[in-house]
Each structure stands twice: as structure tokens, then as C-alpha cells.
Backbone as CSV, one residue per row, in Angstrom:
resi,resn,N_x,N_y,N_z,CA_x,CA_y,CA_z,C_x,C_y,C_z
1,MET,-15.952,52.990,131.017,-16.185,52.546,129.772,-16.706,51.583,129.811
2,LEU,-16.196,50.538,130.438,-17.199,49.347,130.447,-18.479,49.097,131.135
3,LYS,-19.229,50.463,131.938,-20.432,50.708,132.245,-21.031,50.906,131.022
4,ARG,-20.821,51.719,130.134,-21.162,52.346,128.790,-21.502,51.205,127.591
5,VAL,-20.437,50.567,127.522,-20.748,49.017,126.843,-21.322,48.290,127.151
6,ALA,-21.664,48.029,128.734,-22.705,47.352,129.083,-23.984,47.760,128.874
7,VAL,-24.369,49.072,128.839,-25.841,49.775,128.348,-25.930,49.395,127.164
8,VAL,-25.032,49.740,126.203,-25.330,49.299,124.991,-25.470,48.132,124.420
9,LEU,-24.576,46.854,125.097,-24.805,45.551,124.763,-26.345,44.985,125.308
10,LEU,-26.663,45.829,126.318,-28.045,45.480,127.569,-29.415,46.464,125.957
11,VAL,-29.128,47.413,125.687,-30.111,48.357,124.553,-30.249,47.530,123.463
12,SER,-29.013,47.021,122.869,-28.909,46.325,121.666,-29.842,45.328,121.702
13,TYR,-29.624,44.137,122.985,-30.283,43.114,122.907,-31.572,43.063,123.130
14,GLY,-31.974,44.055,124.071,-33.582,44.891,124.285,-34.405,44.818,122.576
15,ALA,-33.447,45.468,122.139,-34.231,46.016,120.671,-34.260,44.220,119.625
16,TRP,-33.052,43.521,119.580,-33.005,42.505,118.848,-34.361,41.189,119.440
17,HIS,-34.354,41.091,120.821,-35.287,40.783,121.272,-36.920,41.232,121.068
18,TYR,-37.404,42.314,121.315,-38.154,43.145,120.586,-38.951,42.406,119.341
19,TRP,-37.378,42.916,118.421,-38.095,42.975,117.005,-38.039,41.317,116.602
20,HIS,-37.771,40.737,117.709,-37.961,38.774,117.185,-38.961,38.225,117.649
21,THR,-39.634,38.650,118.757,-40.686,38.438,119.787,-42.000,39.190,119.234
22,ARG,-41.796,40.763,118.698,-42.812,41.399,118.731,-44.346,40.717,117.634
23,PRO,-45.501,40.926,118.258,-46.365,40.194,117.589,-46.780,40.715,116.020
24,VAL,-47.305,39.633,115.356,-47.559,39.827,114.037,-48.567,40.392,113.908
25,SER,-49.101,41.724,112.885,-50.082,42.491,113.220,-50.818,42.313,112.037
26,HIS,-52.372,42.013,112.105,-53.116,41.734,110.980,-54.449,42.584,110.936
27,ALA,-55.153,42.818,109.946,-55.966,43.774,109.670,-57.327,42.623,110.168
28,PRO,-58.225,43.625,110.783,-59.746,42.878,111.199,-60.244,41.904,110.167
29,GLY,-60.352,41.046,110.302,-61.145,40.003,109.591,-60.688,38.571,109.994
30,ILE,-61.308,37.332,109.478,-60.803,36.148,110.034,-59.514,35.575,109.111
31,THR,-58.606,35.171,109.720,-57.390,34.872,109.254,-56.785,33.205,108.940
32,ALA,-57.653,32.438,109.846,-57.485,31.116,109.934,-59.145,30.361,110.123
33,ALA,-59.669,30.515,109.032,-61.025,29.957,109.150,-61.172,28.516,109.625
34,ALA,-60.607,27.776,108.851,-60.852,26.336,108.996,-60.953,25.643,110.672
35,ASP,-61.863,24.872,110.758,-61.703,23.991,112.180,-60.433,23.087,112.403
36,PRO,-59.884,22.963,113.353,-58.951,21.498,113.177,-58.920,20.544,112.406
37,GLN,-58.732,19.562,112.069,-58.918,18.481,111.392,-58.349,17.467,112.154
38,GLN,-58.990,16.103,112.403,-58.854,15.159,113.524,-59.282,14.039,113.229
39,PHE,-58.431,13.251,112.851,-58.911,11.644,112.666,-58.194,10.713,113.518
40,ASP,-59.271,9.932,114.209,-58.939,8.878,114.993,-58.444,7.758,114.902
41,ILE,-57.142,7.231,115.901,-56.433,6.029,115.778,-56.872,5.062,116.457
42,GLU,-57.298,3.930,116.162,-57.976,2.773,117.061,-56.549,2.234,117.171
43,ASN,-56.073,1.685,118.509,-55.141,0.542,118.638,-53.383,0.965,118.219
44,GLY,-53.742,2.640,118.326,-51.958,2.985,117.762,-51.567,2.472,118.612
45,THR,-50.152,2.159,117.743,-48.718,1.360,117.857,-47.802,2.077,118.758
46,PRO,-48.025,1.858,119.556,-46.844,2.969,121.101,-45.165,3.140,120.035
47,TYR,-44.526,4.035,120.548,-43.234,4.240,120.286,-42.481,4.642,121.264
48,VAL,-41.390,4.878,121.411,-40.351,5.386,122.192,-39.695,6.905,121.704
49,PHE,-40.027,7.946,122.485,-39.172,8.805,121.887,-38.932,9.509,123.110
50,ARG,-37.494,9.993,123.090,-36.599,10.591,124.292,-37.085,9.816,125.360
51,ASP,-36.847,8.797,125.675,-36.939,7.744,126.835,-38.534,7.924,127.033
52,TYR,-39.469,8.033,126.616,-40.845,8.231,126.688,-41.552,7.083,125.876
53,ARG,-42.972,6.694,126.332,-43.422,5.927,125.587,-44.714,6.489,125.049
54,LEU,-44.828,7.118,123.648,-45.717,7.803,123.296,-46.902,7.129,122.402
55,THR,-48.327,7.138,122.626,-48.977,6.419,121.757,-49.921,7.115,120.698
56,PRO,-49.997,7.018,119.966,-50.848,8.035,119.170,-52.420,7.717,119.192
57,LEU,-53.076,9.032,119.851,-54.695,8.524,119.940,-55.545,9.239,118.386
58,ALA,-54.946,10.292,117.506,-55.234,10.638,116.563,-54.433,11.592,115.933
59,ARG,-54.354,11.794,114.214,-53.865,12.388,113.353,-54.648,13.469,113.637
60,PHE,-54.008,14.746,113.460,-54.365,16.211,113.933,-53.605,17.140,113.046
61,ARG,-54.442,18.130,112.377,-53.835,18.867,111.419,-54.867,20.479,111.763
62,VAL,-53.962,21.467,111.616,-54.405,22.615,112.319,-53.993,23.690,111.597
63,GLU,-54.782,24.565,111.025,-54.279,25.855,110.612,-54.614,27.181,111.389
64,ALA,-53.961,28.036,111.795,-54.641,28.500,113.344,-53.620,29.995,113.446
65,ARG,-54.123,30.881,114.042,-53.708,31.968,114.389,-52.689,31.911,115.606
66,VAL,-51.726,32.710,115.967,-51.109,32.113,117.401,-51.471,33.374,117.880
67,LEU,-52.007,32.896,119.142,-52.578,33.940,120.326,-51.517,34.173,121.168
68,GLY,-50.499,33.503,121.126,-49.694,33.404,122.232,-48.629,31.934,122.102
69,ALA,-47.350,32.778,122.631,-46.019,31.473,122.230,-45.353,31.490,123.757
70,GLU,-45.802,30.233,124.557,-44.799,30.176,125.915,-43.810,29.480,126.064
71,HIS,-42.843,29.780,126.288,-41.531,28.836,126.383,-41.245,28.446,127.690
72,TYR,-40.929,27.199,127.694,-40.741,26.466,129.075,-39.740,25.797,129.098
73,HIS,-38.847,25.936,130.249,-37.484,25.068,130.436,-37.255,24.297,131.722
74,LEU,-38.632,24.461,132.867,-38.075,23.577,133.814,-39.735,22.578,133.857
75,GLY,-39.614,21.477,134.638,-40.941,20.958,134.564,-40.483,19.653,133.960
76,ARG,-41.378,18.442,134.414,-41.432,17.215,133.892,-41.366,17.659,132.222
77,GLU,-42.900,18.267,132.061,-43.017,18.562,130.422,-42.170,18.919,129.637
78,SER,-41.134,19.622,129.872,-40.132,20.264,129.220,-39.146,19.560,128.744
79,ASP,-39.226,17.750,129.514,-38.181,17.018,128.872,-38.805,16.609,127.290
80,LEU,-39.830,16.763,126.922,-40.416,17.031,125.692,-41.021,18.021,124.851
81,SER,-41.725,18.803,125.740,-42.224,20.641,124.885,-41.686,21.083,125.816
82,ASN,-40.871,22.376,124.910,-40.535,23.593,125.638,-41.199,24.809,125.179
83,VAL,-42.271,24.418,123.961,-43.118,25.454,123.551,-44.826,25.085,123.527
84,ASP,-45.396,26.175,124.181,-47.133,26.130,124.402,-47.525,27.060,123.270
85,LEU,-48.245,26.554,122.404,-49.009,27.709,121.855,-50.415,27.344,121.854
86,ALA,-50.783,28.763,122.178,-52.456,29.092,122.396,-53.086,29.486,120.923
87,LEU,-53.655,28.902,120.340,-54.022,29.049,118.566,-55.671,29.526,118.718
88,GLY,-55.913,30.007,117.894,-57.556,30.500,117.516,-57.728,30.368,116.272
89,TRP,-59.016,29.926,115.773,-59.204,29.887,114.368,-60.858,30.155,114.121
90,GLY,-61.051,30.598,113.061,-62.935,30.974,112.862,-62.583,32.121,113.520
91,PRO,-63.631,32.800,114.384,-63.724,34.252,115.128,-62.761,34.451,115.687
92,MET,-61.760,33.307,116.306,-60.709,33.349,117.389,-59.590,34.060,116.658
93,SER,-59.455,33.983,115.475,-58.435,34.738,114.289,-58.643,35.931,113.852
94,ASP,-59.705,36.576,114.256,-60.379,38.044,113.873,-59.779,39.297,114.913
95,THR,-58.850,39.759,114.258,-58.246,40.992,114.858,-59.427,41.675,116.025
96,ALA,-60.494,41.819,115.239,-61.560,42.296,116.346,-61.729,41.902,117.184
97,VAL,-61.912,40.827,117.434,-62.028,39.856,118.387,-61.176,39.959,119.406
98,ILE,-59.694,39.843,119.190,-58.766,39.248,119.855,-58.746,40.901,120.581
99,ARG,-58.388,41.679,119.783,-57.879,42.864,120.385,-59.059,43.470,121.646
100,GLN,-60.391,42.944,121.814,-60.921,42.983,122.927,-60.778,42.175,124.244
101,LEU,-60.093,41.409,124.078,-59.463,39.903,125.318,-58.255,40.407,125.583
102,HIS,-57.846,40.126,126.866,-56.767,40.053,127.497,-56.142,38.643,127.342
103,ILE,-55.219,37.727,126.680,-54.944,36.850,126.514,-53.379,36.698,127.023
104,SER,-52.976,35.742,127.686,-51.594,35.460,128.535,-51.354,34.247,129.043
105,GLN,-50.616,33.359,128.715,-50.057,31.981,129.308,-49.268,31.673,130.423
106,GLY,-49.395,30.769,130.968,-48.672,30.366,132.009,-48.838,29.097,132.323
107,ASN,-47.803,28.718,133.243,-48.225,27.383,134.088,-48.861,26.232,133.200
108,ARG,-48.137,26.324,131.853,-48.696,25.511,131.078,-50.633,25.289,130.599
109,PHE,-51.148,27.110,130.979,-52.303,27.500,130.671,-52.348,28.278,129.664
110,TYR,-53.508,28.276,128.918,-53.979,29.920,128.351,-55.066,30.437,128.921
111,TYR,-55.343,31.918,129.606,-56.074,32.381,130.133,-56.367,33.966,128.745
112,TYR,-57.848,33.876,129.178,-58.303,35.269,128.408,-59.561,35.493,129.272
113,SER,-59.970,37.253,128.821,-60.502,37.810,129.887,-61.216,39.084,128.765
114,TRP,-62.058,39.884,129.611,-62.484,40.928,129.057,-62.794,41.734,130.155
115,GLU,-63.435,43.219,129.256,-63.982,43.906,130.029,-65.462,43.773,129.784
116,ASN,-66.370,43.916,130.244,-67.992,44.735,130.172,-67.873,43.608,129.551
117,ASP,-68.480,43.423,128.144,-69.129,42.009,127.391,-68.632,41.382,126.731
118,PRO,-68.120,40.189,126.498,-67.239,39.177,125.685,-67.621,40.009,124.354
119,PRO,-66.614,39.662,123.122,-66.598,40.616,121.574,-66.974,39.047,121.227
120,ILE,-67.493,37.889,121.764,-68.394,36.923,121.140,-68.891,35.819,122.039
121,ALA,-69.343,34.838,121.926,-70.012,34.529,122.854,-68.904,33.370,123.471
122,PRO,-69.028,33.506,124.868,-67.719,32.599,125.495,-67.695,31.306,125.116
123,GLN,-69.046,30.527,124.773,-68.718,29.174,124.284,-67.680,28.927,122.787
124,ALA,-68.276,29.841,122.375,-67.208,30.546,121.086,-66.077,30.740,121.148
125,ILE,-65.346,31.081,122.210,-64.116,31.444,122.546,-63.226,30.174,122.895
126,ILE,-64.679,29.233,123.716,-63.665,28.094,123.853,-63.679,27.021,122.931
127,THR,-64.459,27.088,121.829,-64.417,26.391,120.847,-63.521,26.372,119.745
128,HIS,-63.165,27.553,119.938,-62.107,28.350,118.379,-61.165,28.674,119.012
129,SER,-60.480,28.092,120.292,-59.452,28.536,120.269,-58.800,27.182,121.861
130,ALA,-57.295,27.104,121.733,-57.072,26.235,122.946,-55.388,26.064,122.895
131,ASN,-55.291,25.937,124.125,-53.535,26.043,124.400,-53.366,24.535,123.906
132,MET,-51.822,24.153,123.062,-51.157,23.113,122.952,-50.137,22.820,122.924
133,HIS,-49.798,21.949,123.485,-48.260,21.457,123.881,-47.734,21.052,123.052
134,MET,-46.686,21.451,122.271,-46.173,21.143,121.191,-44.429,20.215,121.447
135,ILE,-45.041,19.445,120.861,-43.546,18.066,121.169,-43.048,17.952,119.657
136,PRO,-41.751,18.800,119.130,-41.657,18.383,118.157,-40.687,17.423,117.411
137,ALA,-41.010,16.713,116.437,-40.416,15.537,115.627,-38.837,15.513,115.962
138,ASP,-38.322,16.791,115.671,-36.602,16.597,115.301,-36.644,17.595,115.611
139,ALA,-35.232,18.074,115.113,-34.209,19.482,115.685,-35.121,20.489,114.725
140,GLY,-35.316,20.090,113.323,-35.514,21.227,112.464,-36.427,22.107,112.760
141,ILE,-38.168,20.831,113.127,-39.294,21.208,113.747,-39.124,22.077,114.918
142,GLU,-37.860,21.632,115.528,-38.229,22.509,117.245,-37.355,23.816,117.129
143,ARG,-36.929,24.085,115.989,-36.186,25.249,115.649,-37.492,26.303,115.371
144,ARG,-37.892,25.306,114.239,-39.217,26.150,113.356,-40.122,27.231,114.873
145,LEU,-40.913,25.603,115.702,-41.516,26.279,116.864,-40.901,27.006,117.955
146,GLU,-39.808,27.183,118.065,-39.106,28.072,119.053,-39.118,29.467,118.363
147,ALA,-39.388,29.597,116.422,-39.512,30.927,116.283,-41.139,31.697,116.126
148,VAL,-41.704,30.889,116.556,-43.256,31.203,116.230,-43.023,32.194,117.346
149,ARG,-44.290,33.160,117.007,-44.564,34.457,117.859,-46.393,34.867,117.719
150,ALA,-46.941,35.520,118.362,-48.074,35.874,118.739,-48.450,36.495,117.088
151,GLY,-49.542,36.252,116.637,-49.817,37.162,115.077,-49.548,35.688,114.165
152,ASN,-48.679,35.258,114.292,-48.016,34.289,113.264,-49.330,33.256,112.665
153,ILE,-49.712,32.847,111.289,-50.561,32.016,111.072,-49.802,30.625,111.099
154,VAL,-49.732,29.770,111.625,-49.108,28.620,111.706,-50.306,27.010,111.171
155,ALA,-49.615,26.577,109.970,-50.244,25.240,109.829,-49.423,23.990,110.414
156,LEU,-49.837,23.297,111.436,-49.241,22.177,111.804,-49.727,20.783,111.674
157,GLU,-49.017,19.929,111.609,-49.328,18.688,111.338,-48.706,17.731,112.269
158,GLY,-49.692,16.113,112.747,-48.473,15.318,113.801,-49.794,14.441,114.321
159,GLN,-49.629,14.187,115.853,-50.294,12.854,116.208,-50.467,13.855,117.615
160,LEU,-52.131,13.805,118.090,-52.231,13.751,119.558,-51.953,12.203,120.467
161,VAL,-51.245,12.660,121.349,-50.844,11.631,122.024,-51.137,11.151,123.109
162,ALA,-50.983,10.271,124.059,-50.786,10.013,125.063,-49.416,9.672,125.676
163,ILE,-48.635,9.929,126.641,-47.036,9.791,127.065,-47.338,9.030,128.061
164,GLU,-46.404,7.964,128.520,-46.095,7.615,129.675,-44.462,7.135,129.904
165,ALA,-43.882,7.444,131.229,-42.742,6.992,131.510,-42.394,5.876,132.471
166,SER,-41.535,5.751,132.349,-41.016,4.294,133.232,-41.475,4.273,134.721
167,ASP,-41.137,5.645,135.355,-42.145,5.650,136.250,-43.279,6.145,136.769
168,GLY,-43.911,5.961,135.970,-45.673,6.035,136.426,-45.924,7.501,135.878
169,TRP,-45.147,8.321,135.329,-45.950,9.767,135.299,-46.407,9.439,133.732
170,ARG,-47.442,10.398,133.536,-48.291,10.039,132.133,-48.843,11.645,132.008
171,TRP,-48.883,11.709,130.696,-49.210,13.076,130.260,-50.122,12.777,128.985
172,ARG,-51.405,13.140,129.162,-52.258,12.583,127.789,-53.137,13.829,127.042
173,SER,-53.250,13.985,125.990,-54.027,15.096,125.322,-55.207,14.944,125.423
174,SER,-55.948,15.971,125.228,-57.671,16.144,124.702,-57.551,15.917,123.557
175,LEU,-58.923,15.640,123.430,-59.053,14.866,122.153,-60.883,15.738,121.468
176,THR,-61.073,16.793,122.187,-62.266,17.686,121.816,-61.763,19.124,122.024
177,ARG,-62.325,19.945,121.345,-62.084,21.504,121.454,-63.225,21.933,122.126
178,SER,-63.941,21.503,122.662,-65.211,22.004,123.720,-64.949,21.759,125.117
179,ASP,-63.376,21.434,125.671,-63.196,21.235,127.211,-62.723,22.396,127.422
180,THR,-62.292,22.355,128.991,-61.679,23.674,129.578,-61.289,23.040,130.568
181,GLY,-60.437,23.726,131.557,-59.387,23.354,132.619,-58.418,22.865,132.198
182,ASN,-57.881,21.931,133.510,-56.818,21.073,133.583,-57.370,19.698,132.443
183,GLY,-56.094,19.425,132.180,-56.412,18.064,130.619,-57.320,18.356,129.571
184,ALA,-57.352,19.839,129.303,-58.238,20.506,127.979,-57.131,20.507,127.044
185,CYS,-56.022,20.768,127.318,-55.101,20.920,126.161,-54.417,19.820,125.473
186,GLU,-54.273,20.075,124.092,-53.381,19.180,123.196,-52.207,18.832,123.333
187,VAL,-51.542,17.533,123.533,-50.484,17.402,123.438,-50.102,16.780,122.234
188,VAL,-49.475,17.631,120.899,-49.186,17.528,119.872,-47.869,16.876,119.996
189,TRP,-47.832,15.911,118.941,-46.164,15.235,118.642,-46.448,15.692,117.027
190,VAL,-45.679,16.640,116.414,-45.676,17.700,115.862,-44.708,16.840,114.878
191,SER,-45.253,16.661,113.670,-44.307,16.129,112.617,-43.871,17.217,111.342
192,ASP,-44.767,18.281,111.192,-44.519,19.294,110.085,-45.377,20.845,110.989
193,VAL,-44.297,21.690,110.566,-45.038,22.877,111.104,-44.401,24.246,110.233
194,GLN,-45.482,25.036,109.661,-45.252,25.785,108.241,-45.781,27.385,108.684
195,LEU,-45.032,28.367,108.769,-45.319,29.935,109.271,-45.651,30.314,107.825
196,HIS,-46.727,30.834,108.245,-47.475,31.772,106.569,-47.521,33.538,107.081
């Protein structure tokens, strides 16, 4: 009897988990056309957040399609950011393009690959998508970020930041969408997030 109950509970949990994390589907076509908006902040005033010193580098706003959402609970970065969102805009928000790519996330990076020929120029993939580390400004925003899943269209507002700890640890946002590799991710202090 206990074994049967355990199986029912596991199956129920699996169904619930799938239902709440399954990708949102869209017909082919661009679902988030605009490029991110960024306005540099000169001599931003540092502030303390969760015992870290954050310095605002730029005001930042993006409406994008979620290519992937990865949750983290280990590592120093998790003190501030439990969710990374891989986001795409312009051609990288088009289902016809996305379904020709293999997209994954891990170790705070976003990866993509393709078979045969890329669906769009590789440079367009680089400049129209990014992995972003989300730092929620409060518990309400944290709950909304935790609920984001692949395929959602999200509108985010906040700041790109540089972070320092008292022991010398640092984490700094990229300020361009054209870079790749280590240090190319945006570190976003999120003051507002909306799902569409």
C-alpha cells in the first residue's frame, strides 16, 4: 500500500512539475521585436544589498522571449541571483529560428548550437540573445522570476550593476550585447518584471 501511495505521489509531482515548467509555444514570427534599451549611469551611487555593495552602471529595459530559465542554489552568485534567463529578441524571438537551434544553460552560461547551417548568421544570434543573471529587488519580484519559463515573453526593468563583497569578491555586468564568453552576461538588478 505504501509503495502504491509513493508511486501516485511521484507521478502527481511529475505531472505538476511538467505542467508548470513546460515551454510556452508560439507560432513562427518575431514575438519581441525591439532591442534592449540601455542608458549609462555616470558616477552611479553605490548601495548595499544583501551585504554586497552594488554600483549601478546603466539603467536597463528589455522585452524578450525566454529561451531558457535556469535555477541555481549553489555558488557565491546564488547569494544574490537564483535565476538566469537566456533571452532572445528580434530574430532570436522567432520560433522558426529557435526550433533550429539546440539551446541549453549551465554553470551560469547559455549555449546554442545547430546542425548543418545556422538558421541566421551567427553574429545575429550573438547580438540578439544573451544570458542574464537576475537579482530580484524584493520578494515579490523573486517569486515572479522563479515562475518564468521558456517561451514566456518578459518585460524587465532595472539596472546593470557591478558588485563587490567585503572579502574582495567581484561580479560585473557586461554593458554590450555583442560580446561572448566569460564576462559577457548581464548582471541585472531587477526592479520590475512582467510576463506577457
